[in-house]
N, C-alpha and C positions, 0 to 999 in steps of 0.2 A: 274591294269587297269589305264591308263593314262588319265585325265582329259581334255575333251577341254575346252581351254579359247576361248570368243570370246572376241572382240573388237568393241564396238560402236563407229560410227565417226557420225557426223551432217554435215550435206552439208548445205554452207552457200553461198551466190550467190555473195556476198561483204563485207568488215569491214571498218568499216570508219575509218578514218587516225586518228591517234592520234593528239592532240592538241601539235602545239609547243612552246617551253617554252620562255618567252621572258622575258631579261634582267630588265627591270624597272618591273616586278613583282616580282623579287627576294625581299628576306628581306633585311629590309631597312639598311643596317650595313655597316660602313664606312670604307672606307681600312685600317687606323688603327687603325679600332675594329678586322675587319679582320685578321689582323698580330697580332693585342695581343694574339686573339684568338688561333692560330696557334700554336703562339711560346707557350703559356702554354703551350699546348698539347704534343710540342716538349720536353718540358723542363720537366715536368713529365713522359712522356715515357721513357728520357734519364737517368732520377734520378730513374726509379722502378727496384729494385734487383728481383731475382728470389725466391722464396719462398723455404722454407725448405732447403738453402744453408748452410755448414759447413764452418766455416769462414777459413780455407785454401781450399776450393774448388773455382774455377771460380766464380767471384762472392761477393765470402764471403770476409770478412773485413780484414783477416790477408792476403790472398792473393792480393786484390786490393790494400795493405799496400805495398806490395812488390814490386807491378808493378809498385806501382808510386815511389817506390825508383830506380826502374831500370829507371823510365823515366827522373832521375835525373844525372844519367851517358849521357856524349855526349863524341862522337867518336871525337877525337881531329884533324881530317883530314876532317872531315864531319860533317857540325853543325847541327845535329840530334842527338835526344838520341839514346841509342842504342838498347830500344824496338821496337822503330819506324822503326827504323832503319832496322830491319828483323834478329837483331843479336842474339835475344834471341829466342831460339826452344821450351824450354817447362819450368816448372814453377811448380814446386810439394810439396806439405807442409805436412806433418804428422798431425795429430790429438795434436801431440804432442810438435809441433812447430818449427818441424826440417825439415828446407826447403833445393830441392836439385835443382839446375840453370843447364840446360844444354845450352851451348851458342856456337856459334863458333865467326870467326871474319871476316872481308871482305875478306882479303889474310891471309895466312900462314905468310910472310913476314910482316905484319903489325907491325908498328914501338914499339906499344904497348901489343904485344903479352904476355910478361912474365908478364907486369902491369897489364891488362884490369880484368884477371879471379880474381887476388885479392882484386883489384877494388871492382868487383860486391860483391866478400864474401865478404867485409868488411862489406859495406851498406846495404846488405840483415842482414847479423845479426846485424845490428845497427837498425832495425826495431821492435818495442816495439810487444811481443809477441812470437818472434822467438828464438827460445832456440838455434839453431846451423845451421849452413848455408854450404852448399857444390857446389862449383863450378865443372860440368865437362864440359871441353872444346873439340869439336869436330869439326872433318873437313869433314864429311859426314852424311849428304848431305851438299855438298860446298855451301856456301852464292851467293847470284844472286839477283840482283834488283828487282828482283819480289818478295821478301820477303819485301820490303819495303810496311808499311802503307802507303795510299793516304794523311796522314798529312805529312809525309816523304817526297813523292815525289813531294808535293805543296811547300813544304818547300824550296826543290833544283830545282824548276824548271820543273820539267818532268811532270807535268800535263799541 
């Protein structure tokens, strides 16, 4: 048998309007102090790393070192690194330190189509903790400007 539930409501004739906050009642904090507090919070937030992350997982030390190495490689025609340009599709790192990078180029007719993958392999291999590196160059899905990071768009004046 289903029990019947009753909701009781209280009738009121009016409700007092809450008092409005006033700027002069705010805590006595200068603009510089407020900015410093926000900056400290943001820096702490950006430095925070996920808990229980393996070294080869995103956020892990080895993975982030590989990404840093990839950010040092620049496209010769566009003054943006290949990671922020969106040419790196995936980075996988095994527990043994074997790294596989899946990447593309802006176009199959790119002048560095032959040399760029070997440079990526060499740079990733040079990261301490990487036992071996393999680069797979793919054309599907094709690269497009939507894959660029906001930093790359800003650098190229697209924002």
